[in-house]
C-alpha positions in Angstrom: 21.4 4.3 4.2 20.2 7.8 4.8 16.7 8.1 3.4 14.4 11.1 3.1 10.6 10.5 2.9 8.4 13.4 1.6 4.8 13.2 2.7 1.7 15.1 1.7 0.7 17.7 4.3 -3.1 17.3 4.1 -3.0 14.6 6.8 -0.5 13.7 9.6 1.6 10.6 9.3 -0.1 8.3 10.2 -3.5 10.1 9.7 -5.9 10.6 12.6 -8.8 9.3 10.5 -9.0 9.0 6.7 -5.8 9.0 4.7 -4.5 6.0 2.8 -1.3 7.5 1.5 -0.2 8.7 4.9 -0.8 5.3 6.4 1.4 3.6 3.9 4.2 6.2 4.4 4.0 5.5 8.2 4.3 1.8 7.8 7.1 2.1 5.3 9.2 4.5 7.4 8.8 2.3 10.5 9.8 -0.8 8.6 12.8 0.9 7.1 13.9 2.1 10.5 13.5 -1.4 12.0 15.7 -2.7 9.3 18.5 -0.3 10.2 18.1 2.7 7.9 18.4 6.3 9.0 15.1 7.8 7.9 13.9 11.4 8.0 10.2 12.0 7.5 9.3 15.5 6.1 5.7 15.9 7.2 3.3 17.9 9.4 4.4 18.5 12.9 1.6 16.3 14.4 3.0 13.3 12.7 4.5 10.3 14.7 7.2 8.1 13.4 10.1 5.8 14.4 12.3 7.9 12.1 13.4 11.5 12.5 10.6 14.0 12.0 11.4 17.2 10.1 8.2 19.2 10.6 7.6 21.6 7.7 4.1 22.7 8.8 2.7 22.8 12.4 -0.4 20.6 11.9 -2.0 18.6 9.1 -3.9 20.9 6.8 -7.3 19.1 7.0 -7.5 19.2 10.8 -5.5 22.4 11.2 -6.4 26.1 11.0 -9.1 26.8 8.5 -8.1 29.0 5.6 -4.4 27.9 5.6 -3.0 28.1 2.1 -1.9 24.6 1.0 0.4 26.1 -1.6 2.4 27.8 1.2 2.8 24.5 3.0 4.0 22.8 -0.1 6.4 25.6 -0.8 8.0 25.0 2.6 8.1 21.3 2.1 10.0 21.7 -1.2 12.3 24.3 0.3 13.1 22.0 3.3 14.2 19.2 1.0 16.1 21.5 -1.2 18.1 22.8 1.7 18.8 19.3 3.1 19.1 17.2 0.0 22.8 16.5 0.4 22.1 15.0 3.9 20.7 11.9 2.2 21.7 9.0 0.0 18.2 8.8 -1.6 15.0 10.9 -1.5 11.6 9.2 -1.7 8.7 11.5 -2.6 5.0 10.7 -2.1 3.8 14.2 -3.3 3.3 13.6 -7.0 4.8 16.2 -9.4 5.5 19.3 -7.3 9.1 18.5 -6.1 10.3 17.2 -9.5 12.0 20.5 -10.7 14.0 20.6 -7.4 14.7 16.9 -7.0 15.9 16.6 -10.6 18.6 19.3 -9.9 19.9 18.2 -6.5 22.2 15.5 -7.8 20.8 13.1 -5.2 19.1 9.9 -6.3 15.4 10.1 -5.9 12.2 8.3 -6.8 8.5 9.2 -6.7 5.7 6.8 -5.8 2.5 7.7 -7.5 -0.5 7.1 -5.2 -3.3 8.5 -7.3 -5.0 8.2 -10.7 -3.0 9.1 -13.7 -5.6 9.6 -16.4 -5.8 13.4 -15.9 -5.2 16.2 -18.5 -1.7 17.6 -18.4 0.2 14.6 -16.9 1.7 13.5 -20.2 3.3 17.0 -20.6 4.8 16.6 -17.1 6.2 13.2 -18.0 7.7 14.7 -21.1 9.4 17.4 -19.1 10.9 14.9 -16.7 11.5 11.9 -18.9 14.4 10.6 -16.7 12.6 10.9 -13.4 12.1 7.4 -11.8 8.6 6.5 -10.8 7.1 3.6 -8.8 3.5 2.5 -9.4 1.3 0.8 -6.8 -0.4 -1.4 -9.4 0.2 -2.4 -13.0 -3.2 -1.0 -14.0 -2.2 2.4 -12.6 0.4 2.8 -15.3 -1.9 2.4 -18.3 -2.5 6.1 -18.9 1.2 7.0 -18.8 3.1 4.0 -20.3 5.9 6.3 -21.4 6.9 7.3 -17.8 10.2 6.0 -16.4 8.6 3.2 -14.3 11.3 1.4 -12.3 8.9 -0.9 -10.3 5.4 -1.7 -9.3 5.3 -2.1 -5.5 2.0 -2.9 -3.9 1.1 -1.5 -0.6 1.7 -3.5 2.6 0.6 -3.0 6.2 2.1 -4.2 9.5 0.9 -7.8 10.3 0.0 -7.0 13.9 -2.1 -3.9 13.1 -5.4 -5.8 12.7 -6.4 -8.9 14.6 -8.3 -11.4 12.4 -11.7 -12.9 13.2 -12.5 -16.3 11.9 -16.2 -16.2 12.9 -18.8 -15.5 10.3 -19.7 -11.8 10.2 -23.2 -10.5 10.7 -23.3 -7.6 8.3 -21.7 -6.2 5.1 -19.2 -3.3 5.4 -18.5 -0.3 3.3 -15.5 1.8 4.1 -14.3 4.9 2.2 -15.2 8.3 1.0 -18.9 8.9 0.2 -18.5 9.8 -3.4 -20.3 8.3 -6.4 -17.2 6.7 -7.8 -16.7 4.7 -4.6 -20.1 3.1 -5.1 -22.0 3.6 -1.9 -25.3 3.6 -3.7 -24.5 0.3 -5.3 -23.5 -1.1 -1.8 -26.8 -0.1 -0.4 -28.7 -1.8 -3.2 -26.6 -4.9 -3.1 -27.0 -5.3 0.7 -30.8 -4.8 0.5 -31.2 -7.3 -2.3 -29.1 -9.8 -0.4 -31.1 -9.1 2.7 -28.0 -8.3 4.7 -27.5 -5.3 7.1 -25.0 -2.7 5.8 -22.8 -0.6 7.9 -21.1 2.4 6.3 -17.9 3.8 7.9 -17.0 6.9 5.8 -16.3 10.6 5.8 -18.5 13.0 3.9 -16.2 15.3 1.8 -17.4 18.9 1.9 -17.7 18.9 -1.9 -20.1 15.9 -1.7 -22.5 17.2 0.9 -25.3 17.7 -1.7 -24.7 14.2 -3.1 -25.0 12.7 0.4 -28.1 14.6 1.2 -29.9 13.8 -2.1 -28.7 10.3 -3.0 -27.6 8.6 0.2 -29.2 10.0 3.3 -32.8 9.0 2.2 -31.6 5.4 2.1 -29.9 5.3 5.5 -32.5 4.2 7.9 -30.2 3.4 10.9 -31.3 -0.2 11.0 -30.8 -2.1 7.7 -28.4 0.6 6.6 -26.4 2.3 9.3 -23.9 5.2 8.9 -21.3 4.9 11.7 -19.1 7.8 10.5 -15.4 8.1 10.0 -13.4 5.6 12.0 -9.8 5.6 13.3 -7.6 2.5 13.3 -8.8 1.3 16.7 -12.4 1.3 15.6 -11.6 0.1 12.1 -10.4 -3.3 13.3 -13.7 -4.5 14.9 -15.7 -2.8 12.1 -14.0 -4.9 9.4 -13.3 -8.1 11.5 -17.0 -8.5 12.5 -18.2 -8.1 8.9 -19.2 -11.0 6.7 -17.6 -9.2 3.8 -16.4 -5.8 2.5 -18.3 -4.3 -0.4 -16.0 -2.5 -2.8 -18.2 -1.5 -5.8 -16.0 1.1 -7.3 -16.6 2.9 -10.6 -13.2 4.5 -11.3 -9.6 3.2 -12.0 -8.6 2.6 -8.4 -4.8 2.6 -8.3 -4.8 0.1 -5.3 -7.6 0.3 -2.7 -5.9 0.0 0.7 -9.2 -1.0 2.4 -9.2 -4.3 0.5 -6.0 -5.5 2.2 -7.1 -4.0 5.6 -10.2 -6.2 5.3 -8.1 -9.2 4.4 -5.9 -8.6 7.4 -9.0 -9.1 9.5 -9.8 -12.3 7.7 -12.7 -10.6 5.9 -13.3 -11.4 2.3 -13.9 -8.7 -0.3 -16.6 -8.4 -3.0 -15.3 -5.9 -5.6 -16.2 -4.7 -9.0 -13.7 -5.6 -11.7 -12.1 -2.1 -12.1 -8.6 -0.6 -11.7 -6.3 -2.6 -9.6 -9.0 -5.0 -8.1 -7.9 -8.1 -10.1 -4.3 -7.6 -8.9 -5.4 -7.4 -5.2 -8.3 -9.8 -4.8 -7.9 -13.5 -5.6 -11.3 -14.5 -7.0 -12.7 -17.4 -5.0 -9.9 -17.2 -2.4 -9.8 -13.8 -0.7 -13.1 -12.6 -2.1 -15.0 -12.4 -5.4 -14.4 -10.1 -8.4 -17.8 -9.3 -10.0 -19.2 -7.4 -12.9 -22.1 -5.4 -11.6 -24.8 -5.6 -8.9 -26.4 -8.9 -9.9 -23.1 -10.8 -9.6 -22.3 -9.0 -6.3 -25.7 -10.1 -4.8 -24.9 -13.7 -5.7 -21.4 -13.4 -4.3 -22.8 -12.2 -0.9 -24.6 -15.6 -0.7 -21.3 -17.4 -1.4 -19.2 -15.6 1.3 -19.7 -18.5 3.7 -17.7 -20.9 1.6 -14.6 -18.8 1.8 -12.1 -19.8 4.6 -11.3 -16.6 6.6 -8.1 -18.2 7.8 -6.9 -18.5 4.2 -7.9 -14.9 3.6 -5.7 -13.8 6.5 -2.8 -16.1 5.4 -2.9 -14.7 1.9 -2.7 -11.2 3.3 0.4 -12.1 5.3 2.0 -13.7 2.3 1.3 -10.9 -0.2 0.6 -7.6 1.7 2.9 -7.3 4.7 4.7 -4.0 5.2 8.0 -5.9 5.6 7.7 -7.1 2.0 6.9 -3.6 0.8 9.9 -2.1 2.6 12.3 -4.8 1.2 11.1 -4.0 -2.3 11.7 -0.3 -1.8 15.1 -1.0 -0.2 16.1 -2.8 -3.4 15.1 0.2 -5.6 16.9 2.6 -3.3 20.1 0.6 -3.6 19.7 0.3 -7.4 19.4 4.1 -7.7 22.4 4.8 -5.5 24.5 2.3 -7.3 23.6 3.7 -10.7 24.4 7.3 -9.5 27.7 6.0 -8.3 28.5 4.5 -11.7 27.6 7.8 -13.4 29.5 10.0 -11.0 
């Protein structure tokens, strides 16, 4: 099957550092190619893929030339797929709503995976304008704000089994990995680790818009010993960071659509302690791959229970539930359904 994959242009595919969506796209494309599909990735020119790369912008916007207009890059992405739509049997978009006016008029089967939160003003109006457009959610919880959308599947993320080596030794610290924004819970993570008398290592980027938050709320509590900031990590550094941790803290305060870092930790054999929010109950198996808690007090108690979880079981459940091969097979089935349906309607 000839498949087009449309990626956001903020990061390369895969990203050099932070970028969950782009990582998932990279794993999906590579798995589809391995299974025999002809895949073209529409992405930034610094992307790397086993498929064919159609570069629509020279370099990922976040690491590229300052002042570049992201709207200009998106316009070129949409124009590129409009010109080449007939080259494909199916088009898979990962860039939310922007391509819908074009994709709905090409006559080529398409679907859109929604990677972000959907409880934002204006989205119901978009759904109303594109009532027949097929969407894939990455968790059941993600759908709640837009139940009227044409959801054709929920496909949870998966990553390649050999990407992270597991460690079955007890870790020596707690880990926090993600953006340093209030809704990700870094303040809670610091308080939990201190109350549990465990060192905390934070691997995260500081968004420009959150500089004041970091300076005022986080930096005074990072002493370089009990609480260490190790900065943003790439995939090579992420593996030992997660594998050597006793547990990953995921104290989120927002409707997280999936939370890729949770399965990255599980791939390393590292259990997860997460607040009961968003997709967490769909990803973490309480008492098996981690603990689902309601607030700091329960999280502190859960830290003391990490030792009773079998890290080999954590890794095994990752392989059973969150492998990239499983994700690719589920998308393959949806592609075939859409192509077959379009054939019946032609």
